[in-house]
C-alpha positions as protocol buffer text, in pm:
chain_id: "A"
residue {
  index: 1
  type: MET
  ca { x: 11091 y: 13897 z: 10587 }
}
residue {
  index: 2
  type: LEU
  ca { x: 11204 y: 13806 z: 10235 }
}
residue {
  index: 3
  type: SER
  ca { x: 11287 y: 13451 z: 10341 }
}
residue {
  index: 4
  type: THR
  ca { x: 10929 y: 13406 z: 10467 }
}
residue {
  index: 5
  type: SER
  ca { x: 10774 y: 13509 z: 10136 }
}
residue {
  index: 6
  type: LEU
  ca { x: 11024 y: 13296 z: 9944 }
}
residue {
  index: 7
  type: LEU
  ca { x: 10943 y: 13003 z: 10171 }
}
residue {
  index: 8
  type: ASP
  ca { x: 10572 y: 13060 z: 10109 }
}
residue {
  index: 9
  type: PHE
  ca { x: 10638 y: 13065 z: 9734 }
}
residue {
  index: 10
  type: HIS
  ca { x: 10841 y: 12744 z: 9763 }
}
residue {
  index: 11
  type: THR
  ca { x: 10553 y: 12581 z: 9950 }
}
residue {
  index: 12
  type: SER
  ca { x: 10291 y: 12699 z: 9700 }
}
residue {
  index: 13
  type: TRP
  ca { x: 10503 y: 12616 z: 9395 }
}
residue {
  index: 14
  type: THR
  ca { x: 10505 y: 12252 z: 9511 }
}
residue {
  index: 15
  type: TRP
  ca { x: 10148 y: 12215 z: 9387 }
}
residue {
  index: 16
  type: ILE
  ca { x: 10242 y: 12349 z: 9045 }
}
residue {
  index: 17
  type: VAL
  ca { x: 10523 y: 12092 z: 9024 }
}
residue {
  index: 18
  type: ILE
  ca { x: 10302 y: 11804 z: 9133 }
}
residue {
  index: 19
  type: ILE
  ca { x: 9996 y: 11887 z: 8925 }
}
residue {
  index: 20
  type: SER
  ca { x: 10180 y: 11985 z: 8606 }
}
residue {
  index: 21
  type: ASN
  ca { x: 10398 y: 11674 z: 8602 }
}
residue {
  index: 22
  type: GLY
  ca { x: 10100 y: 11453 z: 8682 }
}
residue {
  index: 23
  type: LEU
  ca { x: 9897 y: 11606 z: 8398 }
}
residue {
  index: 24
  type: ALA
  ca { x: 10191 y: 11575 z: 8159 }
}
residue {
  index: 25
  type: GLY
  ca { x: 10231 y: 11210 z: 8254 }
}
residue {
  index: 26
  type: VAL
  ca { x: 9862 y: 11130 z: 8207 }
}
residue {
  index: 27
  type: TRP
  ca { x: 9857 y: 11318 z: 7875 }
}
residue {
  index: 28
  type: ALA
  ca { x: 10159 y: 11126 z: 7746 }
}
residue {
  index: 29
  type: LEU
  ca { x: 10011 y: 10792 z: 7854 }
}
residue {
  index: 30
  type: ALA
  ca { x: 9684 y: 10879 z: 7681 }
}
residue {
  index: 31
  type: ALA
  ca { x: 9880 y: 10985 z: 7371 }
}
residue {
  index: 32
  type: HIS
  ca { x: 10036 y: 10640 z: 7360 }
}
residue {
  index: 33
  type: LYS
  ca { x: 9691 y: 10501 z: 7279 }
}
residue {
  index: 34
  type: LEU
  ca { x: 9519 y: 10797 z: 7112 }
}
residue {
  index: 35
  type: GLN
  ca { x: 9692 y: 10938 z: 6805 }
}
residue {
  index: 36
  type: PRO
  ca { x: 9513 y: 11279 z: 6814 }
}
residue {
  index: 37
  type: LEU
  ca { x: 9675 y: 11358 z: 7150 }
}
residue {
  index: 38
  type: ARG
  ca { x: 10024 y: 11336 z: 7000 }
}
residue {
  index: 39
  type: THR
  ca { x: 10075 y: 11706 z: 6945 }
}
residue {
  index: 40
  type: ARG
  ca { x: 10360 y: 11951 z: 6981 }
}
residue {
  index: 41
  type: ALA
  ca { x: 10169 y: 12102 z: 7273 }
}
residue {
  index: 42
  type: LEU
  ca { x: 10230 y: 11780 z: 7470 }
}
residue {
  index: 43
  type: TRP
  ca { x: 10605 y: 11828 z: 7445 }
}
residue {
  index: 44
  type: TRP
  ca { x: 10586 y: 12197 z: 7533 }
}
residue {
  index: 45
  type: PHE
  ca { x: 10371 y: 12121 z: 7834 }
}
residue {
  index: 46
  type: THR
  ca { x: 10598 y: 11836 z: 7943 }
}
residue {
  index: 47
  type: GLY
  ca { x: 10905 y: 12059 z: 7912 }
}
residue {
  index: 48
  type: LEU
  ca { x: 10743 y: 12336 z: 8114 }
}
residue {
  index: 49
  type: ALA
  ca { x: 10630 y: 12086 z: 8377 }
}
residue {
  index: 50
  type: GLN
  ca { x: 10984 y: 11956 z: 8411 }
}
residue {
  index: 51
  type: ILE
  ca { x: 11124 y: 12310 z: 8432 }
}
residue {
  index: 52
  type: THR
  ca { x: 10904 y: 12367 z: 8737 }
}
residue {
  index: 53
  type: ILE
  ca { x: 11120 y: 12110 z: 8917 }
}
residue {
  index: 54
  type: PHE
  ca { x: 11436 y: 12308 z: 8847 }
}
residue {
  index: 55
  type: VAL
  ca { x: 11267 y: 12627 z: 8970 }
}
residue {
  index: 56
  type: GLN
  ca { x: 11156 y: 12450 z: 9288 }
}
residue {
  index: 57
  type: VAL
  ca { x: 11502 y: 12313 z: 9361 }
}
residue {
  index: 58
  type: ALA
  ca { x: 11667 y: 12651 z: 9290 }
}
residue {
  index: 59
  type: ILE
  ca { x: 11433 y: 12820 z: 9537 }
}
residue {
  index: 60
  type: GLY
  ca { x: 11508 y: 12552 z: 9795 }
}
residue {
  index: 61
  type: VAL
  ca { x: 11882 y: 12590 z: 9747 }
}
residue {
  index: 62
  type: THR
  ca { x: 11846 y: 12968 z: 9787 }
}
residue {
  index: 63
  type: LEU
  ca { x: 11651 y: 12923 z: 10110 }
}
residue {
  index: 64
  type: VAL
  ca { x: 11921 y: 12697 z: 10250 }
}
residue {
  index: 65
  type: ASN
  ca { x: 12230 y: 12885 z: 10131 }
}
residue {
  index: 66
  type: LYS
  ca { x: 12124 y: 13248 z: 10156 }
}
residue {
  index: 67
  type: TYR
  ca { x: 11873 y: 13240 z: 10441 }
}
residue {
  index: 68
  type: LYS
  ca { x: 12026 y: 12946 z: 10631 }
}
residue {
  index: 69
  type: LEU
  ca { x: 11696 y: 12761 z: 10668 }
}
residue {
  index: 70
  type: GLU
  ca { x: 11718 y: 12395 z: 10760 }
}
residue {
  index: 71
  type: PHE
  ca { x: 11516 y: 12129 z: 10583 }
}
residue {
  index: 72
  type: PRO
  ca { x: 11399 y: 11788 z: 10703 }
}
residue {
  index: 73
  type: ALA
  ca { x: 11602 y: 11480 z: 10624 }
}
residue {
  index: 74
  type: PHE
  ca { x: 11551 y: 11354 z: 10268 }
}
residue {
  index: 75
  type: HIS
  ca { x: 11355 y: 11664 z: 10158 }
}
residue {
  index: 76
  type: ALA
  ca { x: 11636 y: 11793 z: 9939 }
}
residue {
  index: 77
  type: PHE
  ca { x: 11720 y: 11438 z: 9833 }
}
residue {
  index: 78
  type: TYR
  ca { x: 11386 y: 11404 z: 9654 }
}
residue {
  index: 79
  type: GLY
  ca { x: 11438 y: 11734 z: 9475 }
}
residue {
  index: 80
  type: PHE
  ca { x: 11776 y: 11631 z: 9342 }
}
residue {
  index: 81
  type: VAL
  ca { x: 11649 y: 11284 z: 9250 }
}
residue {
  index: 82
  type: ALA
  ca { x: 11375 y: 11456 z: 9048 }
}
residue {
  index: 83
  type: ILE
  ca { x: 11639 y: 11657 z: 8858 }
}
residue {
  index: 84
  type: MET
  ca { x: 11833 y: 11338 z: 8788 }
}
residue {
  index: 85
  type: ALA
  ca { x: 11513 y: 11164 z: 8677 }
}
residue {
  index: 86
  type: VAL
  ca { x: 11444 y: 11442 z: 8426 }
}
residue {
  index: 87
  type: ALA
  ca { x: 11796 y: 11392 z: 8287 }
}
residue {
  index: 88
  type: ILE
  ca { x: 11754 y: 11015 z: 8267 }
}
residue {
  index: 89
  type: ILE
  ca { x: 11413 y: 11039 z: 8100 }
}
residue {
  index: 90
  type: TYR
  ca { x: 11553 y: 11285 z: 7847 }
}
residue {
  index: 91
  type: SER
  ca { x: 11859 y: 11070 z: 7777 }
}
residue {
  index: 92
  type: TYR
  ca { x: 11648 y: 10762 z: 7695 }
}
residue {
  index: 93
  type: ARG
  ca { x: 11418 y: 10933 z: 7444 }
}
residue {
  index: 94
  type: PHE
  ca { x: 11608 y: 10800 z: 7138 }
}
residue {
  index: 95
  type: GLN
  ca { x: 11663 y: 10446 z: 7266 }
}
residue {
  index: 96
  type: LEU
  ca { x: 11291 y: 10418 z: 7345 }
}
residue {
  index: 97
  type: LYS
  ca { x: 11165 y: 10604 z: 7038 }
}
residue {
  index: 98
  type: SER
  ca { x: 10886 y: 10351 z: 6978 }
}
residue {
  index: 99
  type: LYS
  ca { x: 10773 y: 10383 z: 7340 }
}
residue {
  index: 100
  type: VAL
  ca { x: 10850 y: 10752 z: 7398 }
}
residue {
  index: 101
  type: TYR
  ca { x: 10495 y: 10826 z: 7515 }
}
residue {
  index: 102
  type: LEU
  ca { x: 10517 y: 10551 z: 7774 }
}
residue {
  index: 103
  type: LEU
  ca { x: 10858 y: 10681 z: 7883 }
}
residue {
  index: 104
  type: TYR
  ca { x: 10733 y: 11035 z: 7935 }
}
residue {
  index: 105
  type: GLY
  ca { x: 10400 y: 10917 z: 8076 }
}
residue {
  index: 106
  type: GLY
  ca { x: 10558 y: 10700 z: 8340 }
}
residue {
  index: 107
  type: GLY
  ca { x: 10829 y: 10959 z: 8393 }
}
residue {
  index: 108
  type: GLY
  ca { x: 10578 y: 11237 z: 8452 }
}
residue {
  index: 109
  type: LEU
  ca { x: 10391 y: 11029 z: 8707 }
}
residue {
  index: 110
  type: PHE
  ca { x: 10719 y: 10932 z: 8875 }
}
residue {
  index: 111
  type: LEU
  ca { x: 10815 y: 11301 z: 8898 }
}
residue {
  index: 112
  type: MET
  ca { x: 10474 y: 11377 z: 9043 }
}
residue {
  index: 113
  type: GLY
  ca { x: 10532 y: 11107 z: 9305 }
}
residue {
  index: 114
  type: LEU
  ca { x: 10871 y: 11251 z: 9394 }
}
residue {
  index: 115
  type: GLY
  ca { x: 10708 y: 11591 z: 9438 }
}
residue {
  index: 116
  type: ILE
  ca { x: 10442 y: 11446 z: 9666 }
}
residue {
  index: 117
  type: ARG
  ca { x: 10703 y: 11261 z: 9868 }
}
residue {
  index: 118
  type: ALA
  ca { x: 10921 y: 11572 z: 9902 }
}
residue {
  index: 119
  type: MET
  ca { x: 10616 y: 11770 z: 10014 }
}
residue {
  index: 120
  type: LEU
  ca { x: 10517 y: 11512 z: 10275 }
}
residue {
  index: 121
  type: VAL
  ca { x: 10870 y: 11483 z: 10410 }
}
residue {
  index: 122
  type: GLY
  ca { x: 10901 y: 11862 z: 10415 }
}
residue {
  index: 123
  type: GLN
  ca { x: 10594 y: 11896 z: 10637 }
}
residue {
  index: 124
  type: SER
  ca { x: 10743 y: 11692 z: 10919 }
}
């Protein structure tokens, strides 16, 4: 019973991951051109959006390890690639200081795409 509700949460949380990272990416790209959008709130929102990925992967790992659910091929791959992408984006923030909004804008949209791909693969 608990695994079903956790699986439902995992499925629903996917939309939070996709939408939040997409919005963070669009906001950062807009901030590259529009100075007033460059606020501290952008970085808080981006951080929270990226944390949703870690929550999603942790729930997935729990479903597999504790409840022995099986996942489709490549579903988990996209989750772990998203975690690595967050680490890579974060690690390049100083080298690309002059283009940090482009980095996080493109990165947010890339993370959104990984979430969409993981969701589509998970439905099969």
